[in-house]
N, C-alpha and C positions, 0 to 999 in steps of 0.2 A: 481632483483626480490627478495623480502624478503621471509623469511621462511614460513609465513602464506600464501603467494600467491602460493608458491611451493606446499604446502599441498593441497590447494584448486584445483589447476590444476591437481593433481593426484588422487583426490578422485574418487573411483570406476573406476580407470584406465582412468580418464578423462571424463567418462560418466555423472557425477554429477558435477555441477558448485557450488563452495562455500564449505568452510570448515565445518566440524561438530561442533556443539555447545559443549562447555565444559561440560555441564550437559545434560544428555539424555532427549530428548523431550517426550511428551506424545505420539506423533504420527509424523511420517515423511510423507510429502506429495510430492511424486515424480510427476513431471509435465512434460508432453510430448508435443512437439510443433506441429503446423500444418505443412503441406507440405511447404518446403522452409524456415520454420521458425527455430529459435534457442532459446537458453536458456533465451536470453534477453526478450522474450515475457513474462516471469514471474518475471522480475527484481524487480518489485515493490511489489510483493505479500507478501514477508516476513514482510514488515513494516506494512501491512494492516491486518495481522492476529495475533492471540494470540501468546504470547511467547511460549506456550506449543506445537505449531505446527511448525515444522522445514520444510520450503519450500526447496525442492531439485529440481531445474530445471535440466532437462536432456539435454545434449548436444549430438546431433547425429552427426555422422561423415559427413564431407564435408561442414561444415559451422562454422562461428564465431570462437571460440577457437580451433576448429578442422577442419579448412577449408583445411588443407593439407591431411587429411584422406580420403580415398575412401568412397563415400557414398553408401549405400546399395541400391539395386534395387528391392529386394523382402522382404516380411515381415518375413518369417520364419528365415533366417539366422540373420536378424537384431534383432529380438526378442530374439533368443537364445544368441547372443552375449551380449545383454543387461542383460538378466537374469543372466548370468555368472558373469558379472561385478558387479552387485549390491547384490549378495548374502550376503556379509558381512554387508550390510546396513539393514538387516532384523532382527537384534537383538532388534529392537523396533517395536511396531505396526506401519504399514504403510498404507497409502491410495494412490490411483493413480488418477490423473487427466490428461485428454487429450482433446485437441481441434482438430476437423476435423480429419486428419490422426492420430493425437495424441490419439484420442479416440479409433481408431482401434488398435493402438500399446499398449495402456493401457489394453485393454481387453485381447489381446493375451499374453501380459506379465503376467497377472494374471493367465491365463491358463497354461502357460509354467512353472511358479513357482510351481503351484499345481502338475503338472505332475512330478516335481522333489521332491515331498514330503515336499516342503517348505510352510510357512503359506500363506494363501490368504490375500489380502488386507482387512482392516477393512471396507473400503468403495471404490467403483469404481465410479468416476465422469466422465461422458462422455458428450461432448459438441460439437454440430455441426457436428457430425459424424454419418451416418446412422447405424442402427443396423446391425451387420455383416452378419446375415443370409439372408438379403434382397438382391435381384438381383440389379446389377448396372443399373441405369437409364440413365446416361450420357455416351456419347462416349468417349473412351480413346484419350488422346492427348500427352502422354509422348513421343511418337516417331514421332510426327508430326513437321512440320517446325516451326521455331521460332515464326513466326507471329501468328500461331495458339495457341502456348503456351502462348504468351503474351496476346492474346485476352481472353483466359481462365482466366488469372490472373486478367485482368481488370474486368471481370465478377464477380469473387469472391471478389475482393477488398483487396487482401492480401498484395499488395505492393503499395506504393505511386505512383502517376502518374509521378513525376519527376524521380523516379527510372526506371519506365517502359520505359521512354523516352530517357534514357541514354544508348546507345549501348555498351560502354565499361564496364559499371557496370553490365548490363544484361549478358554480356559474362561471367563474374565471377560467377554470381548467378545461371544461367540457368542449369549448370550440376547437382547441388544438387536438384533444383527444379524438373527437369526431373526425377532424380532418385526417389524422393519422390512420384511423380505422378505414377511412375511405381509401387512402393510398393502398392499403393492404387488400381490401375487399374488391377494389375495381382493377387490380393489377391483372394484366394479361401477359403470359409468357411468350416471348418471340424466340424461336430457336435460333441459336448461332453456334459456331464451333465452340467446343469446350475451352475453358481457360487453360493456360499453360502453367500456371502457378499451383503449388500445393494447396489443398483445401483441408482445413482441420475443423471438424464439427463437433459441437458439444450438445448433449441432450440430457434432460432431467429424467431419471428413472421413474419419478411419479408424475411426470408432466402429462396430464390428460389431453391438453390442448395440442401439443406437438410431441407425440411419443417417439422414442428412438427409431422406430421404423421409418418415420417420415423424415428423419435426418440422414438415414443411411443412403437415401436417394441422391444426396448431394455428390456422391461418387461419380455420377454421370456428368458432372460439370467441370471436370479437370482431366487433362491427360497426364498430369503429374501424380504425386503421392496423395493418397487420401487417408485420413484417420477419423475415426468416430470415438469419442470419449463420453461414456454414460456416467453421469455423476448423481449423487444423492440429491433429491429435492424435486420441487414441483416446477411450474413454468418459470418461476424466478430463482432457480437454482444458481443463476449467475451471481447471486448475492450470497446464498449459504455456502456455495462451493467456490468462492472467489479465489481462495489461496490455491486450489488445485488447478483452476483455470489459468491463473497468472503463471504458475510454474510451467504448465504446458506451453503457453505462449512464449515464455522466455527461452525454453529449450528449442522450440521450433525456430524462433527468429535468430538464434545463435547459429543454427545450421544453414539457414537459407537466405539471410539478409544480403550476402554478397552476390547472389544470383540476380538481384534486381538491377544491378548497374548495367546500364546500356541496352536493356531489353526494350524492344519497341513492338 
């Protein structure tokens, strides 16, 4: 492994994949994955965004480059560990993007950093994840038999059918997936003052799991601007509508990245 790869692997104690750019960007975009997902979900984003935006895919324990690490089963200790790991990354204005479970983690990360007296993000992008104050509508499955979990994954469309049909591969993937589902299903929202940063929400027009009405309620979590973009696609519209999402992110960050400097 060359020196660059070693630096990349150790960035933020392994929580961020990819080395820092030699020159400081205008904004760092920390991207949090869906349940069972990893940093590779955002592998193509850097090439599609401006050079001024440093895409920082977050790698959670229990998958991909951190598959040997124990996955978290509750949101609070997970967010606390992530907040500690990225403190040194906040010397530049930053934004947060999360899809599905990642939306919940991005929101709680912003609040955790604020409680520490650290800057809020200059923007929070939430995709396919219901507003945190809303009650759960779906029954929990994280502690159910494998066939129930697999049926849920099929409904969501998060894994290819050939993966779902391969028992040995599923045996490797299911522990992290179950842990992530536990993070979502055991989450309890604790009211705090709304964030002061803009919130940009994305919803899939055909998403039966998180319809646009459940994304609209994110409006309550900010005192700044709120936008809701409804795009074609099901729960994983983040893939099929990636170009539209990235253009919205690019425009939003061009207008707000300067606001993050010095905010506490």
